[in-house]
C-alpha positions as CSV (number, residue, x, y, z in Angstrom):
1,M,66.8,-32.8,-16.5
2,E,63.9,-34.6,-15.0
3,D,64.8,-33.2,-11.6
4,K,64.8,-29.6,-12.9
5,T,61.5,-30.2,-14.7
6,F,60.0,-31.6,-11.5
7,Q,61.3,-28.6,-9.5
8,L,59.9,-26.2,-12.1
9,L,56.5,-28.0,-11.9
10,E,56.6,-28.0,-8.1
11,K,57.5,-24.3,-8.1
12,M,54.6,-23.5,-10.5
13,Y,52.2,-25.6,-8.5
14,N,53.2,-23.8,-5.3
15,E,52.8,-20.4,-6.9
16,M,49.4,-21.4,-8.3
17,Q,48.3,-22.6,-4.9
18,N,49.5,-19.3,-3.3
19,G,47.6,-17.4,-6.0
20,F,44.5,-19.4,-5.4
21,K,44.8,-18.8,-1.7
22,D,45.1,-15.0,-2.3
23,V,42.1,-15.0,-4.6
24,R,40.1,-17.1,-2.0
25,D,41.1,-14.7,0.8
26,E,40.1,-11.7,-1.3
27,M,36.8,-13.3,-2.2
28,Q,36.0,-14.1,1.5
29,S,36.9,-10.5,2.5
30,G,34.7,-9.1,-0.3
31,L,31.9,-11.4,0.7
32,K,32.2,-10.3,4.4
33,D,32.0,-6.6,3.3
34,V,29.0,-7.3,1.1
35,C,27.3,-9.2,3.9
36,N,27.9,-6.4,6.4
37,E,26.6,-3.8,3.9
38,M,23.5,-5.9,3.3
39,Q,22.9,-6.3,7.1
40,N,23.2,-2.6,7.6
41,G,20.8,-2.0,4.7
42,F,18.3,-4.5,6.2
43,K,18.5,-2.7,9.6
44,E,17.7,0.6,7.8
45,V,14.8,-1.0,6.0
46,R,13.4,-2.4,9.2
47,K,13.7,1.0,10.9
48,D,11.9,2.6,7.9
49,I,9.2,0.0,8.1
50,N,8.7,0.6,11.8
51,D,8.5,4.3,11.2
52,V,5.9,3.8,8.5
53,K,3.9,1.5,10.8
54,Q,3.9,4.2,13.5
55,D,2.8,6.8,10.9
56,I,-0.1,4.5,9.8
57,V,-1.2,4.0,13.4
58,R,-1.1,7.8,14.0
59,L,-3.1,8.4,10.8
60,E,-5.7,5.7,11.7
61,N,-6.2,7.3,15.1
62,K,-6.6,10.7,13.5
63,M,-9.0,9.3,11.0
64,D,-11.0,7.6,13.7
65,N,-11.4,10.9,15.6
66,N,-12.3,12.7,12.4
67,H,-14.8,10.0,11.6
68,K,-16.4,10.3,15.0
69,A,-16.7,14.1,14.6
70,L,-18.2,13.8,11.2
71,Y,-20.7,11.3,12.4
72,D,-21.7,13.5,15.3
73,G,-22.2,16.4,12.9
74,Y,-24.2,14.3,10.6
75,K,-26.4,13.0,13.5
76,Q,-27.0,16.6,14.7
77,S,-27.9,17.7,11.2
78,I,-30.4,14.9,10.8
79,E,-31.9,15.6,14.3
80,G,-32.2,19.3,13.3
81,I,-33.9,18.4,10.0
82,N,-36.3,16.1,11.8
83,E,-37.2,18.9,14.3
84,L,-37.8,21.3,11.4
85,K,-40.0,18.7,9.7
86,D,-42.1,18.4,12.9
87,D,-42.3,22.1,13.2
88,V,-43.4,22.5,9.6
89,K,-46.0,19.8,10.1
90,E,-47.3,21.5,13.2
91,L,-47.4,24.9,11.4
92,K,-49.2,23.3,8.4
93,S,-51.8,21.8,10.7
94,R,-52.3,25.2,12.4
95,V,-52.7,26.9,9.0
96,E,-55.2,24.3,7.9
97,H,-57.1,24.7,11.2
98,Q,-57.1,28.5,10.8
99,E,-58.3,28.2,7.2
100,I,-61.2,26.1,8.3
101,A,-62.0,28.5,11.1
102,L,-61.9,31.4,8.6
103,K,-64.2,29.6,6.3
104,V,-66.6,29.0,9.2
105,I,-66.4,32.6,10.2
106,R,-66.8,33.9,6.7
107,G,-69.6,31.5,6.1
108,G,-71.5,32.6,9.2
109,K,-71.8,36.2,8.0
């Protein structure tokens, strides 16, 4: 009887070890699949990040060009305003000079 019990225990032990081995193999296979999926996902994320970086550089270059154009326009506007101010000052001076001349002429009559 002890021999049969021992054989039964040995058979159960072997079956459990085989079951554990199958579970271990399944887990390792599943982990490999998950690892591969994660690596592929990381590759896609890296590619997306590189694409975004390129877009940012492109936008920065475009903004720089726009900024330069806006600054040039602003500078031209300020120069034009300053020229107009000078012209107005000159005209004001002429008007004042003519008013004085008119007063002198009218006063002389």
